[in-house]
The first five atom37 places (N, CA, C, CB, O) and aatype in JSON, in Angstrom:
{
  "aatype": [12, 3, 9, 3, 6, 6, 9, 1, 1, 8, 1, 16, 14, 10, 14, 10, 14, 5, 7, 1, 3, 9, 7, 7, 9, 9, 14, 14, 14, 14, 14, 14, 14, 14, 14, 14, 14, 14, 5, 3, 7, 14, 0, 16, 5, 19, 16, 5, 19, 16, 10, 0, 14, 14, 19, 11, 11, 6, 14, 1, 2, 10, 14, 8, 14, 14, 11, 13, 3, 7, 16, 15, 15, 1, 10, 6, 6, 13, 19, 5, 11, 19, 3, 2, 9, 13, 6, 1, 12, 14, 10, 15, 18, 15, 16, 16, 15, 6, 11, 12, 10, 18, 7, 15, 3, 10, 10, 16, 1, 1, 0, 3, 19, 17, 18, 1, 0, 2, 5, 8, 11, 1, 10, 14, 2, 6, 5, 16, 11, 7, 10, 6],
  "atom_mask": [
    [1, 1, 1, 1, 1],
    [1, 1, 1, 1, 1],
    [1, 1, 1, 1, 1],
    [1, 1, 1, 1, 1],
    [1, 1, 1, 1, 1],
    [1, 1, 1, 1, 1],
    [1, 1, 1, 1, 1],
    [1, 1, 1, 1, 1],
    [1, 1, 1, 1, 1],
    [1, 1, 1, 1, 1],
    [1, 1, 1, 1, 1],
    [1, 1, 1, 1, 1],
    [1, 1, 1, 1, 1],
    [1, 1, 1, 1, 1],
    [1, 1, 1, 1, 1],
    [1, 1, 1, 1, 1],
    [1, 1, 1, 1, 1],
    [1, 1, 1, 1, 1],
    [1, 1, 1, 0, 1],
    [1, 1, 1, 1, 1],
    [1, 1, 1, 1, 1],
    [1, 1, 1, 1, 1],
    [1, 1, 1, 0, 1],
    [1, 1, 1, 0, 1],
    [1, 1, 1, 1, 1],
    [1, 1, 1, 1, 1],
    [1, 1, 1, 1, 1],
    [1, 1, 1, 1, 1],
    [1, 1, 1, 1, 1],
    [1, 1, 1, 1, 1],
    [1, 1, 1, 1, 1],
    [1, 1, 1, 1, 1],
    [1, 1, 1, 1, 1],
    [1, 1, 1, 1, 1],
    [1, 1, 1, 1, 1],
    [1, 1, 1, 1, 1],
    [1, 1, 1, 1, 1],
    [1, 1, 1, 1, 1],
    [1, 1, 1, 1, 1],
    [1, 1, 1, 1, 1],
    [1, 1, 1, 0, 1],
    [1, 1, 1, 1, 1],
    [1, 1, 1, 1, 1],
    [1, 1, 1, 1, 1],
    [1, 1, 1, 1, 1],
    [1, 1, 1, 1, 1],
    [1, 1, 1, 1, 1],
    [1, 1, 1, 1, 1],
    [1, 1, 1, 1, 1],
    [1, 1, 1, 1, 1],
    [1, 1, 1, 1, 1],
    [1, 1, 1, 1, 1],
    [1, 1, 1, 1, 1],
    [1, 1, 1, 1, 1],
    [1, 1, 1, 1, 1],
    [1, 1, 1, 1, 1],
    [1, 1, 1, 1, 1],
    [1, 1, 1, 1, 1],
    [1, 1, 1, 1, 1],
    [1, 1, 1, 1, 1],
    [1, 1, 1, 1, 1],
    [1, 1, 1, 1, 1],
    [1, 1, 1, 1, 1],
    [1, 1, 1, 1, 1],
    [1, 1, 1, 1, 1],
    [1, 1, 1, 1, 1],
    [1, 1, 1, 1, 1],
    [1, 1, 1, 1, 1],
    [1, 1, 1, 1, 1],
    [1, 1, 1, 0, 1],
    [1, 1, 1, 1, 1],
    [1, 1, 1, 1, 1],
    [1, 1, 1, 1, 1],
    [1, 1, 1, 1, 1],
    [1, 1, 1, 1, 1],
    [1, 1, 1, 1, 1],
    [1, 1, 1, 1, 1],
    [1, 1, 1, 1, 1],
    [1, 1, 1, 1, 1],
    [1, 1, 1, 1, 1],
    [1, 1, 1, 1, 1],
    [1, 1, 1, 1, 1],
    [1, 1, 1, 1, 1],
    [1, 1, 1, 1, 1],
    [1, 1, 1, 1, 1],
    [1, 1, 1, 1, 1],
    [1, 1, 1, 1, 1],
    [1, 1, 1, 1, 1],
    [1, 1, 1, 1, 1],
    [1, 1, 1, 1, 1],
    [1, 1, 1, 1, 1],
    [1, 1, 1, 1, 1],
    [1, 1, 1, 1, 1],
    [1, 1, 1, 1, 1],
    [1, 1, 1, 1, 1],
    [1, 1, 1, 1, 1],
    [1, 1, 1, 1, 1],
    [1, 1, 1, 1, 1],
    [1, 1, 1, 1, 1],
    [1, 1, 1, 1, 1],
    [1, 1, 1, 1, 1],
    [1, 1, 1, 1, 1],
    [1, 1, 1, 0, 1],
    [1, 1, 1, 1, 1],
    [1, 1, 1, 1, 1],
    [1, 1, 1, 1, 1],
    [1, 1, 1, 1, 1],
    [1, 1, 1, 1, 1],
    [1, 1, 1, 1, 1],
    [1, 1, 1, 1, 1],
    [1, 1, 1, 1, 1],
    [1, 1, 1, 1, 1],
    [1, 1, 1, 1, 1],
    [1, 1, 1, 1, 1],
    [1, 1, 1, 1, 1],
    [1, 1, 1, 1, 1],
    [1, 1, 1, 1, 1],
    [1, 1, 1, 1, 1],
    [1, 1, 1, 1, 1],
    [1, 1, 1, 1, 1],
    [1, 1, 1, 1, 1],
    [1, 1, 1, 1, 1],
    [1, 1, 1, 1, 1],
    [1, 1, 1, 1, 1],
    [1, 1, 1, 1, 1],
    [1, 1, 1, 1, 1],
    [1, 1, 1, 1, 1],
    [1, 1, 1, 1, 1],
    [1, 1, 1, 1, 1],
    [1, 1, 1, 0, 1],
    [1, 1, 1, 1, 1],
    [1, 1, 1, 1, 1]
  ],
  "atom_positions": [
    [[43.12, -13.02, -95.38], [42.13, -12.44, -94.53], [41.07, -11.81, -95.42], [42.75, -11.41, -93.55], [41.34, -11.19, -96.44]],
    [[39.94, -12.01, -95.0], [38.88, -11.5, -95.85], [38.45, -10.13, -95.35], [37.69, -12.47, -95.87], [38.75, -9.74, -94.22]],
    [[37.75, -9.39, -96.19], [37.41, -7.99, -95.92], [36.49, -7.88, -94.7], [36.73, -7.36, -97.14], [36.67, -6.98, -93.89]],
    [[35.55, -8.74, -94.56], [34.64, -8.68, -93.41], [35.43, -8.84, -92.09], [33.55, -9.8, -93.53], [35.16, -8.17, -91.09]],
    [[36.38, -9.73, -92.15], [37.21, -9.95, -90.96], [38.05, -8.71, -90.65], [38.12, -11.16, -91.16], [38.22, -8.36, -89.48]],
    [[38.55, -8.08, -91.66], [39.36, -6.87, -91.48], [38.51, -5.73, -90.91], [39.99, -6.44, -92.84], [39.0, -4.99, -90.05]],
    [[37.29, -5.58, -91.34], [36.39, -4.52, -90.82], [36.07, -4.79, -89.35], [35.06, -4.44, -91.67], [36.09, -3.87, -88.53]],
    [[35.78, -6.04, -89.0], [35.48, -6.4, -87.61], [36.67, -6.09, -86.71], [35.11, -7.88, -87.5], [36.5, -5.61, -85.59]],
    [[37.84, -6.36, -87.18], [39.05, -6.14, -86.4], [39.22, -4.65, -86.11], [40.28, -6.7, -87.14], [39.64, -4.29, -85.01]],
    [[38.93, -3.8, -87.02], [39.07, -2.36, -86.82], [37.95, -1.79, -85.96], [39.11, -1.66, -88.16], [38.14, -0.79, -85.27]],
    [[36.82, -2.39, -86.0], [35.69, -1.9, -85.2], [35.79, -2.36, -83.74], [34.35, -2.36, -85.8], [35.25, -1.68, -82.87]],
    [[36.39, -3.4, -83.45], [36.53, -3.92, -82.09], [37.6, -3.11, -81.38], [36.87, -5.44, -82.08], [38.73, -3.06, -81.86]],
    [[37.28, -2.49, -80.25], [38.28, -1.69, -79.56], [39.35, -2.6, -78.95], [37.63, -0.83, -78.48], [39.09, -3.73, -78.54]],
    [[40.52, -2.06, -78.92], [41.62, -2.8, -78.33], [41.44, -2.84, -76.81], [42.99, -2.16, -78.72], [40.94, -1.87, -76.24]],
    [[41.81, -3.9, -76.16], [41.72, -3.93, -74.7], [42.67, -2.9, -74.11], [42.03, -5.35, -74.14], [43.83, -2.8, -74.52]],
    [[42.19, -2.14, -73.13], [43.0, -1.12, -72.47], [43.7, -1.74, -71.26], [42.14, 0.09, -72.04], [43.18, -2.67, -70.64]],
    [[44.87, -1.21, -70.95], [45.5, -1.7, -69.73], [44.64, -1.35, -68.52], [46.92, -1.1, -69.58], [43.99, -0.31, -68.5]],
    [[44.64, -2.23, -67.5], [43.8, -2.03, -66.32], [44.23, -0.77, -65.58], [43.87, -3.26, -65.38], [45.41, -0.49, -65.39]],
    [[43.2, -0.01, -65.17], [43.48, 1.22, -64.43], [43.66, 2.42, -65.33], [0.0, 0.0, 0.0], [43.93, 3.51, -64.83]],
    [[43.52, 2.27, -66.63], [43.69, 3.4, -67.54], [42.46, 3.51, -68.43], [44.97, 3.23, -68.4], [41.81, 2.52, -68.76]],
    [[42.17, 4.73, -68.81], [41.08, 5.0, -69.73], [41.63, 5.99, -70.73], [39.79, 5.55, -69.0], [42.7, 6.56, -70.51]],
    [[40.97, 6.2, -71.78], [41.46, 7.13, -72.79], [41.62, 8.52, -72.2], [40.5, 7.16, -74.0], [42.58, 9.22, -72.53]],
    [[40.7, 8.93, -71.33], [40.75, 10.27, -70.76], [41.63, 10.38, -69.53], [0.0, 0.0, 0.0], [41.84, 11.51, -69.08]],
    [[42.13, 9.36, -68.97], [42.95, 9.45, -67.77], [42.9, 8.16, -66.97], [0.0, 0.0, 0.0], [42.75, 7.07, -67.52]],
    [[43.04, 8.31, -65.65], [43.09, 7.13, -64.78], [41.7, 6.8, -64.29], [44.05, 7.37, -63.59], [40.95, 7.69, -63.88]],
    [[41.36, 5.55, -64.32], [40.07, 5.08, -63.8], [40.24, 4.9, -62.29], [39.62, 3.73, -64.51], [41.21, 4.28, -61.85]],
    [[39.3, 5.43, -61.49], [39.42, 5.24, -60.04], [39.35, 3.76, -59.69], [38.32, 6.02, -59.29], [38.69, 2.98, -60.38]],
    [[40.03, 3.37, -58.61], [40.0, 1.96, -58.24], [38.59, 1.54, -57.84], [40.98, 1.68, -57.09], [37.78, 2.38, -57.44]],
    [[38.29, 0.28, -57.94], [36.94, -0.18, -57.57], [36.71, 0.04, -56.07], [36.74, -1.69, -57.94], [37.67, 0.04, -55.3]],
    [[35.44, 0.23, -55.65], [35.16, 0.45, -54.22], [35.56, -0.78, -53.39], [33.66, 0.78, -54.01], [35.52, -1.91, -53.88]],
    [[35.93, -0.54, -52.14], [36.31, -1.67, -51.3], [35.09, -2.55, -51.01], [36.94, -1.18, -49.99], [33.96, -2.08, -51.06]],
    [[35.32, -3.78, -50.72], [34.18, -4.66, -50.42], [33.52, -4.23, -49.1], [34.63, -6.16, -50.33], [34.18, -3.64, -48.24]],
    [[32.23, -4.52, -48.94], [31.54, -4.13, -47.71], [32.15, -4.86, -46.51], [30.02, -4.42, -47.81], [32.69, -5.96, -46.65]],
    [[32.06, -4.23, -45.31], [32.62, -4.88, -44.13], [31.86, -6.16, -43.8], [32.6, -3.94, -42.92], [30.67, -6.28, -44.12]],
    [[32.53, -7.1, -43.19], [31.84, -8.36, -42.87], [30.8, -8.13, -41.78], [32.85, -9.44, -42.42], [30.96, -7.22, -40.97]],
    [[29.75, -8.93, -41.74], [28.73, -8.77, -40.7], [29.33, -9.1, -39.33], [27.5, -9.68, -40.99], [30.29, -9.86, -39.24]],
    [[28.75, -8.51, -38.24], [29.27, -8.8, -36.91], [29.12, -10.27, -36.57], [28.55, -7.94, -35.86], [28.18, -10.92, -37.05]],
    [[30.02, -10.81, -35.77], [29.94, -12.23, -35.44], [28.69, -12.54, -34.61], [31.2, -12.68, -34.69], [28.27, -11.73, -33.78]],
    [[28.14, -13.67, -34.82], [26.96, -14.12, -34.1], [27.35, -15.27, -33.17], [25.83, -14.57, -35.09], [26.95, -16.41, -33.38]],
    [[28.14, -14.94, -32.14], [28.64, -15.98, -31.24], [27.55, -16.52, -30.31], [29.78, -15.44, -30.42], [27.46, -17.73, -30.09]],
    [[26.74, -15.63, -29.79], [25.73, -16.06, -28.83], [24.45, -15.29, -29.04], [0.0, 0.0, 0.0], [24.27, -14.65, -30.08]],
    [[23.57, -15.35, -28.06], [22.31, -14.6, -28.2], [22.58, -13.1, -28.23], [21.34, -14.94, -27.05], [23.54, -12.61, -27.64]],
    [[21.73, -12.4, -28.92], [21.87, -10.94, -29.02], [21.71, -10.3, -27.65], [20.84, -10.35, -30.01], [20.91, -10.76, -26.83]],
    [[22.47, -9.27, -27.41], [22.38, -8.57, -26.12], [21.22, -7.6, -26.17], [23.71, -7.82, -25.79], [21.01, -6.9, -27.16]],
    [[20.46, -7.56, -25.09], [19.33, -6.65, -25.02], [19.77, -5.39, -24.31], [18.12, -7.31, -24.29], [20.38, -5.44, -23.24]],
    [[19.47, -4.25, -24.91], [19.83, -2.96, -24.33], [18.61, -2.44, -23.57], [20.3, -1.94, -25.41], [17.52, -2.35, -24.13]],
    [[18.82, -2.1, -22.32], [17.73, -1.58, -21.5], [17.94, -0.09, -21.3], [17.65, -2.32, -20.14], [19.04, 0.35, -20.95]],
    [[16.89, 0.68, -21.52], [16.99, 2.12, -21.32], [16.8, 2.42, -19.84], [15.94, 2.88, -22.18], [15.85, 1.95, -19.22]],
    [[17.7, 3.2, -19.3], [17.65, 3.55, -17.88], [17.25, 5.01, -17.77], [19.02, 3.29, -17.18], [17.84, 5.88, -18.4]],
    [[16.25, 5.27, -16.98], [15.82, 6.65, -16.74], [16.32, 7.06, -15.36], [14.26, 6.79, -16.84], [16.0, 6.43, -14.35]],
    [[17.09, 8.11, -15.35], [17.62, 8.59, -14.09], [16.61, 9.5, -13.4], [18.95, 9.32, -14.31], [15.96, 10.32, -14.04]],
    [[16.5, 9.34, -12.1], [15.6, 10.19, -11.34], [16.22, 11.58, -11.23], [15.32, 9.59, -9.92], [17.45, 11.72, -11.2]],
    [[15.38, 12.6, -11.18], [15.95, 13.94, -11.03], [16.71, 14.03, -9.71], [14.84, 15.03, -11.09], [16.37, 13.34, -8.75]],
    [[17.71, 14.86, -9.66], [18.46, 14.96, -8.41], [17.57, 15.43, -7.27], [19.64, 15.92, -8.59], [16.7, 16.29, -7.44]],
    [[17.8, 14.86, -6.12], [17.01, 15.23, -4.95], [17.47, 16.6, -4.47], [17.15, 14.16, -3.81], [18.65, 16.83, -4.21]],
    [[16.51, 17.48, -4.38], [16.83, 18.83, -3.92], [17.0, 18.79, -2.41], [15.73, 19.85, -4.34], [16.08, 18.41, -1.68]],
    [[18.16, 19.18, -1.96], [18.42, 19.18, -0.53], [17.84, 20.45, 0.09], [19.94, 19.07, -0.25], [17.93, 21.54, -0.47]],
    [[17.25, 20.25, 1.24], [16.69, 21.38, 1.95], [17.79, 22.05, 2.77], [15.52, 20.95, 2.85], [18.72, 21.4, 3.24]],
    [[17.68, 23.35, 2.93], [18.68, 24.04, 3.75], [18.59, 23.57, 5.2], [18.5, 25.57, 3.67], [17.52, 23.24, 5.7]],
    [[19.74, 23.54, 5.84], [19.76, 23.16, 7.26], [19.98, 24.4, 8.11], [20.87, 22.11, 7.53], [20.49, 25.43, 7.65]],
    [[19.6, 24.28, 9.33], [19.84, 25.34, 10.32], [19.24, 26.69, 9.91], [21.31, 25.49, 10.54], [19.87, 27.73, 10.11]],
    [[18.04, 26.66, 9.36], [17.37, 27.93, 9.09], [16.97, 28.54, 10.42], [16.11, 27.73, 8.16], [16.55, 27.83, 11.33]],
    [[17.11, 29.84, 10.54], [16.7, 30.45, 11.81], [15.17, 30.38, 11.95], [17.18, 31.92, 11.9], [14.44, 30.63, 11.0]],
    [[14.73, 30.03, 13.15], [13.28, 29.98, 13.4], [12.75, 31.41, 13.53], [12.96, 29.15, 14.7], [13.46, 32.3, 14.02]],
    [[11.53, 31.62, 13.1], [10.94, 32.95, 13.3], [10.83, 33.23, 14.8], [9.54, 33.04, 12.62], [10.78, 32.29, 15.6]],
    [[10.79, 34.49, 15.18], [10.61, 34.78, 16.61], [9.24, 34.27, 17.07], [10.74, 36.3, 16.88], [8.29, 34.2, 16.29]],
    [[9.17, 33.92, 18.33], [7.91, 33.41, 18.89], [6.84, 34.5, 18.82], [8.1, 32.94, 20.38], [7.13, 35.69, 18.9]],
    [[5.6, 34.04, 18.65], [4.48, 34.98, 18.53], [3.66, 34.93, 19.81], [3.6, 34.63, 17.28], [3.2, 33.87, 20.24]],
    [[3.47, 36.11, 20.42], [2.77, 36.17, 21.7], [1.31, 36.59, 21.58], [3.49, 37.12, 22.62], [0.6, 36.66, 22.58]],
    [[0.87, 36.87, 20.37], [-0.54, 37.26, 20.2], [-0.72, 38.73, 19.91], [0.0, 0.0, 0.0], [-1.86, 39.17, 19.75]],
    [[0.35, 39.52, 19.83], [0.24, 40.95, 19.52], [-0.2, 41.08, 18.06], [1.6, 41.7, 19.78], [0.51, 40.63, 17.16]],
    [[-1.34, 41.69, 17.83], [-1.92, 41.72, 16.48], [-1.04, 42.46, 15.47], [-3.29, 42.38, 16.53], [-1.04, 42.11, 14.29]],
    [[-0.3, 43.47, 15.91], [0.54, 44.22, 14.97], [1.73, 43.39, 14.47], [1.05, 45.5, 15.63], [2.37, 43.77, 13.49]],
    [[2.03, 42.28, 15.11], [3.16, 41.43, 14.7], [2.69, 40.15, 13.99], [4.01, 41.07, 15.92], [3.52, 39.34, 13.56]],
    [[1.39, 39.98, 13.86], [0.85, 38.75, 13.27], [1.29, 38.56, 11.82], [-0.67, 38.76, 13.35], [1.74, 37.48, 11.46]],
    [[1.15, 39.59, 10.99], [1.48, 39.47, 9.57], [2.95, 39.08, 9.36], [1.19, 40.8, 8.84], [3.26, 38.22, 8.54]],
    [[3.84, 39.7, 10.11], [5.27, 39.38, 10.01], [5.53, 37.93, 10.43], [6.1, 40.35, 10.87], [6.31, 37.22, 9.79]],
    [[4.87, 37.48, 11.5], [5.03, 36.11, 11.98], [4.58, 35.11, 10.92], [4.23, 35.91, 13.28], [5.29, 34.15, 10.62]],
    [[3.39, 35.34, 10.35], [2.85, 34.42, 9.33], [3.77, 34.38, 8.12], [1.42, 34.85, 8.91], [4.01, 33.31, 7.57]],
    [[4.28, 35.52, 7.69], [5.17, 35.57, 6.53], [6.45, 34.77, 6.78], [5.53, 37.04, 6.19], [6.91, 34.04, 5.9]],
    [[7.02, 34.91, 7.96], [8.27, 34.19, 8.27], [8.04, 32.68, 8.37], [8.86, 34.7, 9.58], [8.89, 31.9, 7.94]],
    [[6.91, 32.29, 8.92], [6.59, 30.86, 8.99], [6.36, 30.31, 7.58], [5.34, 30.61, 9.88], [6.82, 29.22, 7.26]],
    [[5.66, 31.06, 6.74], [5.45, 30.64, 5.34], [6.78, 30.49, 4.6], [4.56, 31.66, 4.6], [6.94, 29.57, 3.79]],
    [[7.73, 31.38, 4.86], [9.05, 31.27, 4.22], [9.73, 29.95, 4.59], [9.94, 32.46, 4.63], [10.37, 29.31, 3.75]],
    [[9.6, 29.55, 5.86], [10.18, 28.27, 6.29], [9.52, 27.12, 5.51], [9.99, 28.07, 7.83], [10.21, 26.22, 5.05]],
    [[8.21, 27.15, 5.38], [7.5, 26.09, 4.67], [7.92, 26.02, 3.2], [5.99, 26.3, 4.76], [8.07, 24.93, 2.65]],
    [[8.11, 27.17, 2.57], [8.52, 27.21, 1.17], [9.94, 26.71, 0.98], [8.39, 28.61, 0.62], [10.23, 26.06, -0.03]],
    [[10.82, 27.01, 1.9], [12.22, 26.61, 1.77], [12.45, 25.17, 2.2], [13.1, 27.52, 2.59], [13.48, 24.58, 1.87]],
    [[11.49, 24.58, 2.93], [11.63, 23.2, 3.39], [10.36, 22.4, 3.09], [11.95, 23.18, 4.9], [9.72, 21.9, 4.01]],
    [[10.01, 22.27, 1.81], [8.74, 21.61, 1.47], [8.7, 20.13, 1.84], [8.48, 21.76, 0.0], [7.62, 19.59, 2.07]],
    [[9.85, 19.46, 1.89], [9.84, 18.05, 2.25], [9.6, 17.85, 3.75], [11.17, 17.39, 1.84], [8.94, 16.9, 4.16]],
    [[10.13, 18.74, 4.54], [9.96, 18.64, 5.99], [8.55, 19.01, 6.44], [10.98, 19.53, 6.7], [8.05, 18.48, 7.43]],
    [[7.93, 19.92, 5.71], [6.6, 20.4, 6.08], [5.64, 20.18, 4.91], [6.64, 21.9, 6.49], [5.11, 21.13, 4.34]],
    [[5.42, 18.91, 4.57], [4.6, 18.6, 3.4], [3.13, 18.42, 3.73], [5.12, 17.35, 2.74], [2.29, 18.45, 2.82]],
    [[2.79, 18.24, 4.99], [1.38, 18.05, 5.35], [0.9, 19.21, 6.22], [1.17, 16.7, 6.08], [1.7, 19.93, 6.82]],
    [[-0.4, 19.36, 6.28], [-1.0, 20.4, 7.11], [-0.67, 20.15, 8.58], [-2.52, 20.45, 6.91], [-0.41, 21.09, 9.32]],
    [[-0.69, 18.9, 8.99], [-0.39, 18.58, 10.39], [1.02, 19.01, 10.78], [-0.56, 17.08, 10.64], [1.22, 19.58, 11.85]],
    [[2.0, 18.74, 9.91], [3.39, 19.12, 10.2], [3.52, 20.64, 10.3], [4.34, 18.57, 9.12], [4.23, 21.15, 11.16]],
    [[2.83, 21.35, 9.42], [2.88, 22.81, 9.43], [2.25, 23.36, 10.71], [2.17, 23.38, 8.2], [2.77, 24.3, 11.32]],
    [[1.12, 22.77, 11.09], [0.44, 23.26, 12.29], [1.28, 22.99, 13.55], [-0.94, 22.6, 12.43], [1.35, 23.84, 14.44]],
    [[1.9, 21.84, 13.61], [2.72, 21.53, 14.78], [3.91, 22.49, 14.87], [3.21, 20.08, 14.72], [4.26, 22.95, 15.96]],
    [[4.53, 22.77, 13.74], [5.66, 23.7, 13.74], [5.2, 25.09, 14.2], [6.31, 23.79, 12.33], [5.81, 25.69, 15.09]],
    [[4.12, 25.58, 13.6], [3.62, 26.91, 13.96], [3.19, 26.99, 15.41], [0.0, 0.0, 0.0], [3.43, 28.0, 16.07]],
    [[2.57, 25.93, 15.91], [2.09, 25.97, 17.3], [3.25, 25.98, 18.29], [1.17, 24.77, 17.59], [3.11, 26.49, 19.41]],
    [[4.39, 25.42, 17.91], [5.57, 25.46, 18.79], [6.12, 26.88, 18.93], [6.66, 24.52, 18.24], [6.88, 27.16, 19.85]],
    [[5.76, 27.76, 18.02], [6.27, 29.13, 18.06], [5.32, 30.1, 18.78], [6.52, 29.63, 16.65], [5.58, 31.3, 18.83]],
    [[4.22, 29.58, 19.33], [3.24, 30.43, 20.01], [3.54, 30.52, 21.51], [1.82, 29.9, 19.79], [3.9, 29.53, 22.14]],
    [[3.38, 31.72, 22.07], [3.55, 31.93, 23.51], [2.4, 32.77, 24.03], [4.92, 32.61, 23.82], [1.62, 33.32, 23.24]],
    [[2.29, 32.88, 25.31], [1.33, 33.73, 26.02], [-0.09, 33.62, 25.47], [1.78, 35.16, 25.95], [-0.65, 32.53, 25.39]],
    [[-0.68, 34.76, 25.1], [-2.08, 34.77, 24.65], [-2.29, 33.91, 23.4], [-2.53, 36.21, 24.37], [-3.31, 33.22, 23.29]],
    [[-1.33, 33.93, 22.47], [-1.49, 33.14, 21.24], [-1.52, 31.65, 21.56], [-0.33, 33.45, 20.25], [-2.3, 30.91, 20.96]],
    [[-0.68, 31.2, 22.49], [-0.64, 29.79, 22.87], [-1.93, 29.4, 23.58], [0.58, 29.5, 23.77], [-2.47, 28.32, 23.33]],
    [[-2.42, 30.24, 24.46], [-3.68, 29.97, 25.17], [-4.82, 29.85, 24.16], [-3.98, 31.08, 26.21], [-5.64, 28.93, 24.24]],
    [[-4.88, 30.8, 23.22], [-5.94, 30.76, 22.19], [-5.84, 29.48, 21.37], [-5.84, 31.99, 21.27], [-6.86, 28.83, 21.11]],
    [[-4.62, 29.11, 20.95], [-4.44, 27.92, 20.11], [-4.92, 26.67, 20.85], [-2.96, 27.76, 19.69], [-5.64, 25.85, 20.29]],
    [[-4.51, 26.52, 22.1], [-4.9, 25.33, 22.86], [-6.41, 25.25, 23.04], [-4.21, 25.32, 24.23], [-6.99, 24.16, 23.01]],
    [[-7.05, 26.39, 23.23], [-8.51, 26.41, 23.4], [-9.24, 26.05, 22.11], [-8.97, 27.78, 23.9], [-10.35, 25.53, 22.15]],
    [[-8.62, 26.34, 20.97], [-9.27, 26.12, 19.67], [-8.61, 25.03, 18.83], [-9.29, 27.42, 18.88], [-8.92, 24.88, 17.65]],
    [[-7.72, 24.29, 19.41], [-6.94, 23.29, 18.66], [-7.83, 22.27, 17.94], [-5.98, 22.56, 19.6], [-7.57, 21.94, 16.79]],
    [[-8.85, 21.8, 18.58], [-9.69, 20.77, 17.98], [-10.42, 21.29, 16.73], [-10.71, 20.27, 19.0], [-10.79, 20.49, 15.87]],
    [[-10.62, 22.61, 16.61], [-11.27, 23.18, 15.43], [-10.31, 23.32, 14.26], [-11.87, 24.54, 15.77], [-10.74, 23.4, 13.11]],
    [[-9.02, 23.35, 14.53], [-8.03, 23.64, 13.51], [-7.35, 22.4, 12.94], [-6.99, 24.55, 14.08], [-6.76, 22.47, 11.86]],
    [[-7.41, 21.28, 13.63], [-6.71, 20.08, 13.16], [-7.37, 19.53, 11.91], [-6.67, 19.02, 14.26], [-8.59, 19.63, 11.75]],
    [[-6.57, 18.94, 11.01], [-7.16, 18.29, 9.83], [-8.13, 17.19, 10.26], [-6.06, 17.7, 8.92], [-8.03, 16.67, 11.37]],
    [[-9.06, 16.84, 9.39], [-10.13, 15.89, 9.72], [-9.63, 14.58, 10.3], [-10.94, 15.6, 8.48], [-10.25, 14.04, 11.22]],
    [[-8.52, 14.04, 9.8], [-8.07, 12.74, 10.27], [-7.63, 12.79, 11.73], [-6.94, 12.25, 9.41], [-7.57, 11.74, 12.38]],
    [[-7.33, 13.97, 12.26], [-6.88, 14.05, 13.65], [-7.96, 14.55, 14.6], [-5.69, 14.96, 13.75], [-7.72, 14.63, 15.81]],
    [[-9.14, 14.89, 14.11], [-10.2, 15.4, 14.98], [-11.09, 14.28, 15.5], [-11.04, 16.43, 14.25], [-11.97, 14.54, 16.32]],
    [[-10.92, 13.07, 15.06], [-11.76, 11.95, 15.51], [-11.6, 11.79, 17.02], [-11.4, 10.63, 14.77], [-10.48, 11.69, 17.52]],
    [[-12.68, 11.76, 17.7], [-12.65, 11.56, 19.15], [-12.47, 12.84, 19.94], [0.0, 0.0, 0.0], [-12.59, 12.81, 21.17]],
    [[-12.19, 13.97, 19.29], [-12.0, 15.21, 20.02], [-13.27, 16.05, 20.05], [-10.86, 16.01, 19.4], [-13.34, 17.04, 20.78]],
    [[-14.26, 15.69, 19.28], [-15.48, 16.5, 19.19], [-16.46, 16.17, 20.27], [-16.13, 16.32, 17.86], [-17.53, 16.77, 20.33]]
  ]
}
């Protein structure tokens, strides 16, 4: 054996057993990546669904305000109670016509006479055609 060969042999590191390093154990190699999903047929399309807000139910069997006979000292209380009904049942009384019909059903005596005499002035425009 010649000297050059002997030097090369000493400089070349010896092969290490697998899984070992001079400082300890070498961690195992990472696992292979997962296989891609199968492509059996056309891709499925995902549709986003937007849910409507829950429908707010209106209270049932609300007590009707007392009938209004035209006494001026009771007018403010009557109007407040009718407004409360409209606020608590906005779906039932969503138009001016519906509100007016409800309120007019609660009028008696002088208030009813006054309303009937002035009804054509109070109805929304779409209902006054032919009444003028």
